[in-house]
Biotite code that builds the C-alpha atoms (Angstrom):
import biotite.structure as struc

atoms = struc.array([
    struc.Atom([0.000, 0.000, 0.000], chain_id="A", res_id=1, res_name="UNK", atom_name="CA", element="C"),
    struc.Atom([1.295, 3.441, -0.911], chain_id="A", res_id=2, res_name="UNK", atom_name="CA", element="C"),
    struc.Atom([1.701, 5.987, 1.841], chain_id="A", res_id=3, res_name="UNK", atom_name="CA", element="C"),
    struc.Atom([0.695, 9.612, 1.312], chain_id="A", res_id=4, res_name="UNK", atom_name="CA", element="C"),
    struc.Atom([4.329, 10.524, 0.689], chain_id="A", res_id=5, res_name="UNK", atom_name="CA", element="C"),
    struc.Atom([4.531, 7.939, -2.140], chain_id="A", res_id=6, res_name="UNK", atom_name="CA", element="C"),
    struc.Atom([1.361, 9.094, -3.904], chain_id="A", res_id=7, res_name="UNK", atom_name="CA", element="C"),
    struc.Atom([1.045, 12.068, -6.272], chain_id="A", res_id=8, res_name="UNK", atom_name="CA", element="C"),
    struc.Atom([-0.249, 15.183, -4.537], chain_id="A", res_id=9, res_name="UNK", atom_name="CA", element="C"),
    struc.Atom([-3.465, 15.232, -6.588], chain_id="A", res_id=10, res_name="UNK", atom_name="CA", element="C"),
    struc.Atom([-4.363, 11.768, -5.237], chain_id="A", res_id=11, res_name="UNK", atom_name="CA", element="C"),
    struc.Atom([-3.737, 12.882, -1.666], chain_id="A", res_id=12, res_name="UNK", atom_name="CA", element="C"),
    struc.Atom([-5.885, 15.988, -2.316], chain_id="A", res_id=13, res_name="UNK", atom_name="CA", element="C"),
    struc.Atom([-8.663, 13.806, -3.702], chain_id="A", res_id=14, res_name="UNK", atom_name="CA", element="C"),
    struc.Atom([-8.567, 11.788, -0.472], chain_id="A", res_id=15, res_name="UNK", atom_name="CA", element="C"),
    struc.Atom([-8.878, 14.992, 1.529], chain_id="A", res_id=16, res_name="UNK", atom_name="CA", element="C"),
    struc.Atom([-11.926, 16.042, -0.479], chain_id="A", res_id=17, res_name="UNK", atom_name="CA", element="C"),
    struc.Atom([-13.466, 12.584, -0.053], chain_id="A", res_id=18, res_name="UNK", atom_name="CA", element="C"),
    struc.Atom([-13.243, 13.222, 3.679], chain_id="A", res_id=19, res_name="UNK", atom_name="CA", element="C"),
    struc.Atom([-15.169, 16.455, 3.128], chain_id="A", res_id=20, res_name="UNK", atom_name="CA", element="C"),
    struc.Atom([-17.720, 14.939, 0.756], chain_id="A", res_id=21, res_name="UNK", atom_name="CA", element="C"),
    struc.Atom([-20.644, 14.494, 3.151], chain_id="A", res_id=22, res_name="UNK", atom_name="CA", element="C"),
    struc.Atom([-22.888, 17.277, 4.497], chain_id="A", res_id=23, res_name="UNK", atom_name="CA", element="C"),
    struc.Atom([-22.743, 15.905, 8.044], chain_id="A", res_id=24, res_name="UNK", atom_name="CA", element="C"),
    struc.Atom([-18.930, 15.937, 8.015], chain_id="A", res_id=25, res_name="UNK", atom_name="CA", element="C"),
    struc.Atom([-19.013, 19.548, 6.822], chain_id="A", res_id=26, res_name="UNK", atom_name="CA", element="C"),
    struc.Atom([-21.423, 20.362, 9.669], chain_id="A", res_id=27, res_name="UNK", atom_name="CA", element="C"),
    struc.Atom([-19.110, 18.680, 12.209], chain_id="A", res_id=28, res_name="UNK", atom_name="CA", element="C"),
    struc.Atom([-16.151, 20.677, 10.898], chain_id="A", res_id=29, res_name="UNK", atom_name="CA", element="C"),
    struc.Atom([-18.174, 23.908, 11.009], chain_id="A", res_id=30, res_name="UNK", atom_name="CA", element="C"),
    struc.Atom([-19.075, 23.244, 14.648], chain_id="A", res_id=31, res_name="UNK", atom_name="CA", element="C"),
    struc.Atom([-15.428, 22.541, 15.454], chain_id="A", res_id=32, res_name="UNK", atom_name="CA", element="C"),
    struc.Atom([-14.371, 25.671, 13.558], chain_id="A", res_id=33, res_name="UNK", atom_name="CA", element="C"),
    struc.Atom([-16.463, 27.795, 15.915], chain_id="A", res_id=34, res_name="UNK", atom_name="CA", element="C"),
    struc.Atom([-14.932, 26.450, 19.124], chain_id="A", res_id=35, res_name="UNK", atom_name="CA", element="C"),
    struc.Atom([-11.516, 25.189, 20.275], chain_id="A", res_id=36, res_name="UNK", atom_name="CA", element="C"),
    struc.Atom([-13.012, 21.744, 20.951], chain_id="A", res_id=37, res_name="UNK", atom_name="CA", element="C"),
    struc.Atom([-16.320, 19.954, 21.408], chain_id="A", res_id=38, res_name="UNK", atom_name="CA", element="C"),
    struc.Atom([-17.315, 16.842, 23.274], chain_id="A", res_id=39, res_name="UNK", atom_name="CA", element="C"),
    struc.Atom([-19.091, 13.995, 21.547], chain_id="A", res_id=40, res_name="UNK", atom_name="CA", element="C"),
    struc.Atom([-22.310, 14.950, 23.346], chain_id="A", res_id=41, res_name="UNK", atom_name="CA", element="C"),
    struc.Atom([-21.998, 18.533, 22.051], chain_id="A", res_id=42, res_name="UNK", atom_name="CA", element="C"),
    struc.Atom([-21.476, 17.199, 18.540], chain_id="A", res_id=43, res_name="UNK", atom_name="CA", element="C"),
    struc.Atom([-24.496, 14.913, 18.946], chain_id="A", res_id=44, res_name="UNK", atom_name="CA", element="C"),
    struc.Atom([-26.601, 17.933, 19.926], chain_id="A", res_id=45, res_name="UNK", atom_name="CA", element="C"),
    struc.Atom([-25.263, 20.035, 17.036], chain_id="A", res_id=46, res_name="UNK", atom_name="CA", element="C"),
    struc.Atom([-25.848, 17.362, 14.385], chain_id="A", res_id=47, res_name="UNK", atom_name="CA", element="C"),
    struc.Atom([-28.930, 15.535, 15.756], chain_id="A", res_id=48, res_name="UNK", atom_name="CA", element="C"),
    struc.Atom([-27.340, 12.233, 14.741], chain_id="A", res_id=49, res_name="UNK", atom_name="CA", element="C"),
    struc.Atom([-27.433, 8.893, 16.467], chain_id="A", res_id=50, res_name="UNK", atom_name="CA", element="C"),
    struc.Atom([-24.170, 8.161, 18.282], chain_id="A", res_id=51, res_name="UNK", atom_name="CA", element="C"),
    struc.Atom([-23.220, 5.341, 15.901], chain_id="A", res_id=52, res_name="UNK", atom_name="CA", element="C"),
    struc.Atom([-23.640, 7.573, 12.824], chain_id="A", res_id=53, res_name="UNK", atom_name="CA", element="C"),
    struc.Atom([-21.657, 10.398, 14.399], chain_id="A", res_id=54, res_name="UNK", atom_name="CA", element="C"),
    struc.Atom([-18.921, 7.924, 15.293], chain_id="A", res_id=55, res_name="UNK", atom_name="CA", element="C"),
    struc.Atom([-18.690, 6.761, 11.665], chain_id="A", res_id=56, res_name="UNK", atom_name="CA", element="C"),
    struc.Atom([-18.353, 10.324, 10.375], chain_id="A", res_id=57, res_name="UNK", atom_name="CA", element="C"),
    struc.Atom([-15.764, 11.203, 13.013], chain_id="A", res_id=58, res_name="UNK", atom_name="CA", element="C"),
    struc.Atom([-13.775, 8.100, 12.025], chain_id="A", res_id=59, res_name="UNK", atom_name="CA", element="C"),
    struc.Atom([-13.675, 9.314, 8.401], chain_id="A", res_id=60, res_name="UNK", atom_name="CA", element="C"),
    struc.Atom([-12.545, 12.771, 9.539], chain_id="A", res_id=61, res_name="UNK", atom_name="CA", element="C"),
    struc.Atom([-9.833, 11.241, 11.764], chain_id="A", res_id=62, res_name="UNK", atom_name="CA", element="C"),
    struc.Atom([-8.671, 8.903, 8.990], chain_id="A", res_id=63, res_name="UNK", atom_name="CA", element="C"),
    struc.Atom([-8.303, 11.907, 6.680], chain_id="A", res_id=64, res_name="UNK", atom_name="CA", element="C"),
    struc.Atom([-6.463, 13.817, 9.430], chain_id="A", res_id=65, res_name="UNK", atom_name="CA", element="C"),
    struc.Atom([-9.016, 16.603, 9.590], chain_id="A", res_id=66, res_name="UNK", atom_name="CA", element="C"),
    struc.Atom([-9.800, 16.185, 13.309], chain_id="A", res_id=67, res_name="UNK", atom_name="CA", element="C"),
    struc.Atom([-8.006, 14.990, 16.419], chain_id="A", res_id=68, res_name="UNK", atom_name="CA", element="C"),
    struc.Atom([-9.478, 13.646, 19.644], chain_id="A", res_id=69, res_name="UNK", atom_name="CA", element="C"),
    struc.Atom([-8.578, 13.360, 23.330], chain_id="A", res_id=70, res_name="UNK", atom_name="CA", element="C"),
    struc.Atom([-10.177, 11.169, 25.949], chain_id="A", res_id=71, res_name="UNK", atom_name="CA", element="C"),
    struc.Atom([-10.604, 12.785, 29.348], chain_id="A", res_id=72, res_name="UNK", atom_name="CA", element="C"),
    struc.Atom([-12.150, 10.354, 31.765], chain_id="A", res_id=73, res_name="UNK", atom_name="CA", element="C"),
    struc.Atom([-15.305, 9.059, 30.156], chain_id="A", res_id=74, res_name="UNK", atom_name="CA", element="C"),
    struc.Atom([-15.591, 11.966, 27.672], chain_id="A", res_id=75, res_name="UNK", atom_name="CA", element="C"),
    struc.Atom([-14.006, 12.307, 24.247], chain_id="A", res_id=76, res_name="UNK", atom_name="CA", element="C"),
    struc.Atom([-13.277, 15.765, 22.873], chain_id="A", res_id=77, res_name="UNK", atom_name="CA", element="C"),
    struc.Atom([-12.671, 16.641, 19.227], chain_id="A", res_id=78, res_name="UNK", atom_name="CA", element="C"),
    struc.Atom([-10.905, 19.585, 17.627], chain_id="A", res_id=79, res_name="UNK", atom_name="CA", element="C"),
    struc.Atom([-9.715, 20.533, 14.162], chain_id="A", res_id=80, res_name="UNK", atom_name="CA", element="C"),
    struc.Atom([-6.354, 18.975, 13.421], chain_id="A", res_id=81, res_name="UNK", atom_name="CA", element="C"),
    struc.Atom([-5.253, 22.103, 11.539], chain_id="A", res_id=82, res_name="UNK", atom_name="CA", element="C"),
    struc.Atom([-6.587, 25.667, 11.663], chain_id="A", res_id=83, res_name="UNK", atom_name="CA", element="C"),
    struc.Atom([-6.453, 25.689, 7.853], chain_id="A", res_id=84, res_name="UNK", atom_name="CA", element="C"),
    struc.Atom([-9.520, 23.430, 7.851], chain_id="A", res_id=85, res_name="UNK", atom_name="CA", element="C"),
    struc.Atom([-11.579, 26.393, 9.102], chain_id="A", res_id=86, res_name="UNK", atom_name="CA", element="C"),
    struc.Atom([-9.938, 28.566, 6.424], chain_id="A", res_id=87, res_name="UNK", atom_name="CA", element="C"),
    struc.Atom([-10.889, 26.008, 3.775], chain_id="A", res_id=88, res_name="UNK", atom_name="CA", element="C"),
    struc.Atom([-14.519, 26.047, 4.952], chain_id="A", res_id=89, res_name="UNK", atom_name="CA", element="C"),
    struc.Atom([-14.576, 29.874, 4.865], chain_id="A", res_id=90, res_name="UNK", atom_name="CA", element="C"),
    struc.Atom([-13.168, 29.932, 1.330], chain_id="A", res_id=91, res_name="UNK", atom_name="CA", element="C"),
    struc.Atom([-15.669, 27.272, 0.222], chain_id="A", res_id=92, res_name="UNK", atom_name="CA", element="C"),
    struc.Atom([-18.547, 29.302, 1.699], chain_id="A", res_id=93, res_name="UNK", atom_name="CA", element="C"),
    struc.Atom([-17.360, 32.475, -0.061], chain_id="A", res_id=94, res_name="UNK", atom_name="CA", element="C"),
    struc.Atom([-16.951, 30.601, -3.357], chain_id="A", res_id=95, res_name="UNK", atom_name="CA", element="C"),
    struc.Atom([-20.411, 29.080, -3.033], chain_id="A", res_id=96, res_name="UNK", atom_name="CA", element="C"),
    struc.Atom([-21.856, 32.546, -2.378], chain_id="A", res_id=97, res_name="UNK", atom_name="CA", element="C"),
    struc.Atom([-20.237, 33.883, -5.559], chain_id="A", res_id=98, res_name="UNK", atom_name="CA", element="C"),
    struc.Atom([-21.462, 30.911, -7.585], chain_id="A", res_id=99, res_name="UNK", atom_name="CA", element="C"),
    struc.Atom([-25.017, 31.422, -6.316], chain_id="A", res_id=100, res_name="UNK", atom_name="CA", element="C"),
    struc.Atom([-24.890, 35.174, -7.057], chain_id="A", res_id=101, res_name="UNK", atom_name="CA", element="C"),
    struc.Atom([-23.665, 34.496, -10.586], chain_id="A", res_id=102, res_name="UNK", atom_name="CA", element="C"),
    struc.Atom([-26.383, 31.921, -11.131], chain_id="A", res_id=103, res_name="UNK", atom_name="CA", element="C"),
    struc.Atom([-29.023, 34.317, -9.829], chain_id="A", res_id=104, res_name="UNK", atom_name="CA", element="C"),
    struc.Atom([-27.798, 37.085, -12.158], chain_id="A", res_id=105, res_name="UNK", atom_name="CA", element="C"),
    struc.Atom([-27.882, 34.666, -15.082], chain_id="A", res_id=106, res_name="UNK", atom_name="CA", element="C"),
    struc.Atom([-31.436, 33.645, -14.239], chain_id="A", res_id=107, res_name="UNK", atom_name="CA", element="C"),
    struc.Atom([-32.562, 37.258, -13.957], chain_id="A", res_id=108, res_name="UNK", atom_name="CA", element="C"),
    struc.Atom([-30.818, 38.320, -17.170], chain_id="A", res_id=109, res_name="UNK", atom_name="CA", element="C"),
    struc.Atom([-32.818, 36.419, -19.738], chain_id="A", res_id=110, res_name="UNK", atom_name="CA", element="C"),
    struc.Atom([-32.566, 39.153, -22.368], chain_id="A", res_id=111, res_name="UNK", atom_name="CA", element="C"),
    struc.Atom([-30.692, 36.909, -24.791], chain_id="A", res_id=112, res_name="UNK", atom_name="CA", element="C"),
    struc.Atom([-33.276, 34.154, -24.675], chain_id="A", res_id=113, res_name="UNK", atom_name="CA", element="C"),
    struc.Atom([-35.928, 33.875, -27.401], chain_id="A", res_id=114, res_name="UNK", atom_name="CA", element="C"),
    struc.Atom([-39.552, 34.369, -26.407], chain_id="A", res_id=115, res_name="UNK", atom_name="CA", element="C"),
    struc.Atom([-41.648, 31.250, -26.097], chain_id="A", res_id=116, res_name="UNK", atom_name="CA", element="C"),
    struc.Atom([-45.259, 31.935, -27.063], chain_id="A", res_id=117, res_name="UNK", atom_name="CA", element="C"),
    struc.Atom([-47.957, 30.720, -24.687], chain_id="A", res_id=118, res_name="UNK", atom_name="CA", element="C"),
    struc.Atom([-49.511, 27.425, -25.569], chain_id="A", res_id=119, res_name="UNK", atom_name="CA", element="C"),
    struc.Atom([-52.854, 27.700, -27.374], chain_id="A", res_id=120, res_name="UNK", atom_name="CA", element="C"),
    struc.Atom([-55.793, 26.679, -25.238], chain_id="A", res_id=121, res_name="UNK", atom_name="CA", element="C"),
    struc.Atom([-57.178, 23.304, -26.226], chain_id="A", res_id=122, res_name="UNK", atom_name="CA", element="C"),
    struc.Atom([-60.951, 23.013, -26.436], chain_id="A", res_id=123, res_name="UNK", atom_name="CA", element="C"),
    struc.Atom([-62.636, 21.107, -23.626], chain_id="A", res_id=124, res_name="UNK", atom_name="CA", element="C"),
    struc.Atom([-63.918, 17.656, -24.585], chain_id="A", res_id=125, res_name="UNK", atom_name="CA", element="C"),
    struc.Atom([-67.705, 17.349, -25.060], chain_id="A", res_id=126, res_name="UNK", atom_name="CA", element="C"),
    struc.Atom([-69.623, 16.257, -21.968], chain_id="A", res_id=127, res_name="UNK", atom_name="CA", element="C"),
    struc.Atom([-70.099, 12.517, -21.600], chain_id="A", res_id=128, res_name="UNK", atom_name="CA", element="C"),
    struc.Atom([-73.542, 11.226, -22.559], chain_id="A", res_id=129, res_name="UNK", atom_name="CA", element="C"),
    struc.Atom([-75.547, 9.248, -20.060], chain_id="A", res_id=130, res_name="UNK", atom_name="CA", element="C"),
    struc.Atom([-75.579, 5.576, -20.936], chain_id="A", res_id=131, res_name="UNK", atom_name="CA", element="C"),
    struc.Atom([-78.776, 3.890, -22.075], chain_id="A", res_id=132, res_name="UNK", atom_name="CA", element="C"),
    struc.Atom([-81.127, 6.769, -22.763], chain_id="A", res_id=133, res_name="UNK", atom_name="CA", element="C"),
    struc.Atom([-82.096, 9.179, -25.518], chain_id="A", res_id=134, res_name="UNK", atom_name="CA", element="C"),
    struc.Atom([-82.658, 12.789, -24.817], chain_id="A", res_id=135, res_name="UNK", atom_name="CA", element="C"),
])
């Protein structure tokens, strides 16, 4: 198995982004970006997940070296492994904002689009005749 130092940088980057590729993991990282550390119970409250699901997401984040943890007695605390993770989330949020603004401007500026005439009304079908009788 290749270690990170043996793999091309783009493959290592792809692994990092795989670690970020779930909305719940982004939420966990956002919570941890706002505080020096959070206990598992605080993360459970912030994400409304079941403990087993939170544990799975935290394992992915640990495996990708995005978070670190410490056990203190019966509690486990998590923190960002690197402050740059919070920077990455801020840049992603700013980029997403710009993308959404551009999309909104494009939707509002429809001047280059051809007009589509309204569809002609189709006549209503004749009423159904009652079965078995003459009028």
